[in-house]
C-alpha positions in Angstrom: 108.6 122.9 69.3 107.2 124.2 72.7 105.6 127.1 70.9 103.9 124.4 68.7 102.8 122.3 71.6 101.6 125.3 73.3 99.2 126.1 70.5 98.0 122.5 70.0 97.2 122.0 73.8 95.2 125.3 73.6 93.2 124.2 70.7 92.8 120.7 71.9 91.3 122.0 75.3 89.0 124.6 73.2 87.8 121.5 71.1 87.4 118.9 73.9 85.7 121.0 76.6 82.4 121.1 74.6 82.6 117.5 74.0 83.3 116.9 77.7 80.3 119.2 78.5 78.0 117.1 76.6 79.3 113.9 78.1 78.9 115.2 81.6 75.3 115.9 81.0 74.5 112.4 79.7 76.5 110.9 82.6 74.8 113.0 85.1 78.0 114.7 86.2 76.3 117.9 87.2 76.5 120.3 90.1 73.2 121.1 91.7 72.9 124.7 93.2 72.3 124.8 97.0 72.6 127.1 99.9 76.4 126.8 100.0 77.2 127.4 96.4 77.1 130.3 94.3 75.8 129.3 91.1 72.0 129.3 90.6 71.5 126.6 88.1 72.5 122.9 87.2 76.1 123.0 86.0 78.1 120.2 84.1 81.3 119.5 85.7 83.9 117.0 84.7 85.6 119.9 82.6 89.1 118.8 84.1 89.1 115.8 81.8 89.6 118.2 78.7 92.5 119.8 80.6 93.9 116.4 81.3 93.7 115.2 77.9 95.0 118.1 76.4 98.1 118.1 78.9 98.7 114.4 77.7 98.8 115.5 74.2 101.3 118.1 74.9 103.2 115.7 77.1 104.0 113.5 74.4 105.1 116.2 71.9 107.7 118.1 74.1 108.5 116.8 77.5 112.0 115.4 77.5 113.0 112.0 79.3 112.8 112.2 83.0 113.4 109.6 85.5 110.0 110.2 87.3 107.6 110.7 84.3 106.2 107.3 84.4 105.3 107.6 88.0 103.9 111.1 87.5 101.6 109.9 84.8 100.4 106.9 86.8 99.6 109.0 89.7 98.0 111.5 87.5 95.8 108.7 86.3 94.7 107.7 89.7 93.7 111.4 90.5 91.7 111.8 87.4 89.7 108.5 87.9 89.2 109.5 91.5 87.9 113.0 90.4 85.8 111.5 87.6 84.1 109.0 90.0 83.4 111.8 92.3 82.0 114.1 89.6 79.7 111.5 88.5 78.9 109.6 91.8 80.1 112.0 94.5 82.6 109.8 96.6 82.9 110.3 100.3 85.9 112.3 101.5 87.6 108.9 102.7 87.7 107.5 99.4 88.9 110.7 97.6 91.8 110.8 100.2 92.6 107.1 99.4 93.0 108.0 95.8 95.0 111.2 96.6 97.5 109.1 99.1 97.6 106.4 96.5 98.8 108.9 93.7 101.3 110.8 96.0 102.8 107.2 97.2 103.4 106.5 93.5 105.3 109.6 92.8 107.4 109.3 96.2 108.2 105.6 95.2 109.3 107.0 91.7 111.8 109.3 93.5 110.2 112.5 94.3 110.7 113.1 98.0 112.3 115.8 100.1 115.4 114.3 101.7 117.1 117.1 103.1 117.5 121.1 102.9 120.5 123.2 103.4 120.0 125.6 106.4 120.6 129.3 105.9 123.3 129.7 108.5 125.2 126.5 107.6 124.6 122.9 108.0 122.0 120.5 106.6 118.8 119.3 107.7 118.1 115.6 106.8 114.7 114.3 107.1 115.5 110.5 107.2 112.5 108.6 107.9 110.3 111.8 107.8 111.0 112.3 104.2 108.2 110.3 103.2 105.4 111.7 105.4 106.6 115.1 104.8 106.4 114.8 101.1 103.1 112.8 101.0 101.6 115.7 103.3 102.8 118.4 100.8 101.3 116.3 97.8 98.0 115.6 99.5 97.7 119.1 101.1 98.3 120.9 97.9 96.0 118.7 95.8 93.1 119.5 98.2 94.0 123.1 98.4 93.3 123.9 94.8 90.0 122.0 95.2 89.2 124.1 98.1 89.3 127.6 96.3 87.3 126.1 93.3 84.2 128.3 94.4 83.8 130.7 91.7 83.7 130.6 87.9 87.3 130.6 86.6 88.8 131.0 90.2 90.8 127.8 90.5 91.7 127.7 86.8 93.1 131.2 86.9 95.0 130.9 90.4 96.4 127.6 89.0 97.5 129.4 85.8 99.3 132.0 87.7 101.1 129.5 90.0 102.1 127.6 86.8 103.3 130.8 85.1 105.7 131.5 88.0 106.9 127.8 88.2 107.6 127.9 84.6 109.6 131.3 84.8 111.5 130.0 87.8 112.2 126.8 86.0 113.4 128.8 82.9 115.8 130.7 85.1 117.1 127.6 86.7 117.7 125.9 83.4 115.2 123.1 84.2 113.6 122.0 80.8 111.4 119.3 82.3 109.5 121.4 84.8 109.6 124.4 82.3 107.9 122.3 79.6 105.4 120.4 82.0 104.3 123.8 83.4 103.9 125.3 80.1 101.7 122.6 78.5 99.6 122.5 81.7 99.2 126.3 81.5 97.9 126.1 77.7 95.5 123.2 78.6 94.2 125.2 81.4 93.6 128.5 79.4 91.7 126.5 76.7 89.3 125.3 79.3 89.2 128.8 81.0 87.6 130.2 77.9 84.4 128.4 79.0 84.9 128.5 82.6 85.4 132.2 83.2 82.2 134.1 84.4 79.8 133.3 83.4 80.9 129.6 83.2 79.6 127.2 80.8 81.1 124.3 82.5 82.9 123.4 85.8 86.1 121.7 86.0 85.0 119.6 88.9 87.0 117.7 91.3 88.6 116.0 88.2 90.2 119.3 87.3 90.9 120.8 90.7 92.4 117.5 92.0 94.5 117.3 88.8 95.7 120.9 88.9 96.8 120.7 92.6 98.4 117.4 92.0 100.5 118.7 89.1 101.5 122.0 90.8 102.5 120.1 94.0 104.6 117.7 91.9 106.2 120.4 89.8 107.1 122.6 92.7 108.7 119.8 94.4 110.7 118.8 91.2 112.0 122.3 90.9 112.9 123.1 94.7 113.5 119.6 96.3 117.0 118.9 98.1 118.1 122.8 98.0 118.4 125.7 100.5 115.8 126.5 103.1 115.2 129.7 101.2 114.5 127.9 98.0 112.2 125.4 100.0 110.1 128.5 100.8 109.5 129.5 97.4 106.6 127.1 96.3 105.0 127.9 99.6 104.8 131.6 98.6 103.7 130.8 95.0 100.8 129.0 96.2 100.0 131.4 98.9 96.3 131.8 97.9 95.2 128.1 98.4 97.5 127.4 101.2 96.4 130.4 103.3 92.8 129.9 102.5 93.1 126.2 103.5 95.0 127.1 106.8 92.3 129.8 107.8 89.6 127.2 106.8 91.2 124.6 109.3 91.5 127.4 112.1 88.0 128.5 111.5 86.6 125.0 111.8 88.8 124.1 114.8 87.5 127.5 116.6 83.8 126.5 115.7 84.5 122.8 116.9 83.5 121.4 113.5 85.3 118.7 111.5 88.2 120.0 109.6 86.7 118.4 106.4 83.0 119.8 106.8 82.3 122.4 104.1 81.2 125.9 104.9 80.7 129.2 103.1 83.5 131.3 104.6 86.2 130.9 102.2 88.2 133.8 100.8 85.8 134.0 97.6 82.6 133.9 99.9 84.0 136.8 102.2 84.6 139.0 99.3 81.1 138.3 97.9 79.8 139.1 101.5 81.5 142.4 101.4 79.6 143.5 98.2 82.0 142.4 95.6 80.6 141.1 92.2 81.2 137.6 91.0 83.7 138.9 88.5 85.4 141.6 90.9 85.8 138.7 93.6 87.7 136.6 91.0 89.8 139.3 89.8 90.6 140.5 93.1 92.0 136.9 94.0 94.0 136.9 90.8 95.5 139.9 91.8 96.4 138.5 95.3 97.8 135.4 93.5 100.0 137.6 91.2 101.4 139.6 94.3 102.3 136.1 95.8 104.0 135.2 92.7 106.0 138.4 92.5 106.8 138.1 96.1 108.2 134.4 95.4 110.4 136.0 92.4 111.9 138.8 94.7 112.3 136.2 97.5 114.4 134.0 95.3 116.8 136.7 94.1 117.4 138.8 97.2 119.9 138.4 100.1 119.1 136.2 103.2 118.0 139.1 105.3 116.0 140.4 102.3 114.3 137.1 102.1 113.5 137.1 105.8 112.0 140.7 105.6 109.8 139.7 102.7 108.4 136.6 104.4 107.8 138.3 107.5 105.9 141.2 105.4 103.9 138.5 103.5 102.9 136.6 106.9 101.8 140.0 108.5 99.8 141.0 105.3 98.1 137.5 105.1 97.2 137.7 109.0 95.8 141.2 108.6 94.0 140.5 105.3 92.4 137.6 107.0 91.2 139.3 110.1 89.7 142.1 108.3 87.9 139.7 106.0 87.1 137.2 108.8 88.3 134.2 107.1 88.8 132.5 110.6 85.7 133.9 112.0 84.4 137.4 113.1 85.9 136.9 116.6 89.4 136.0 115.4 91.3 139.1 115.4 94.5 138.8 117.4 96.7 141.1 115.4 94.1 143.7 115.0 93.3 143.5 118.8 97.2 143.8 119.6 97.5 146.9 117.4 94.5 148.5 119.0 95.9 147.9 122.5 99.3 149.2 121.4 97.5 152.4 120.0 95.5 152.8 123.3 98.9 152.6 125.1 100.6 155.3 123.3 97.7 157.4 123.6 97.7 157.2 127.2 101.5 157.9 127.4 100.9 161.0 125.2 
């Protein structure tokens, strides 16, 4: 049944995307080119609506009963409505945040929260009152993270698909049919849209799609790893390494330059790759490759020993920092690790 539902979701997305494109043009849900954007012509957005409708079709076909399904659907509806209004009328960041918080709160009320984690060296860390704000921060943060990387044709859809494939694989290994089925139908719905969205794109997913994918990925990652060991809790963070690291360095960059955290700029990962001379397609495929490496690291992280996991996370963090400094993700002057390595090299040269 899951194979049939997957095919139906792909076909539904392939059929619905051109319909949504026409509707977007009629409604004025278009993205105009400007100095901060890469595209050079007016593009219809709202493509995320095709992903969402296809996802809902698949949901009713294969997803088994789960205690939080009604709450997840209610939250997703708020996210979709928020994204659609923004794609048509351009909401302020304040009202978009209200919609995201409302959706996250519904899911938390429905029972999806991080109550505790088992520590690697014994004992348990119970969050108590902090369970609600920690879960809320995760859900809202990840919902926005996917939106932040949605800057090139096919980028957000592709990175989301890679993350969802990893989540579905981990769910399969853990014997979690609910998370597995949800991830698979979301992958299928996104792939159908990606056919029209990969470079050169015919339609953008808009905030409707980026917020929805971020929301679903955040929810599924928590469903698969809540209330487990500290090591397992790290897995979804590694899987979502591309959007999380890009978001973190965007915040660092804006703090360094004394700009509001929510202010847009043209220094995200994809912008940096383009500035280095990568073509549009090369930049997207490079980020896909990075996302795959994060996914492989997450899988290795889940099956190795405790000390092996610590070594992997250390290697991942060092690699992210070096990569960010070389590309200038936090600004050209932000190079603490490279500066430290240079000083260490100078010291060694003097000793010799």
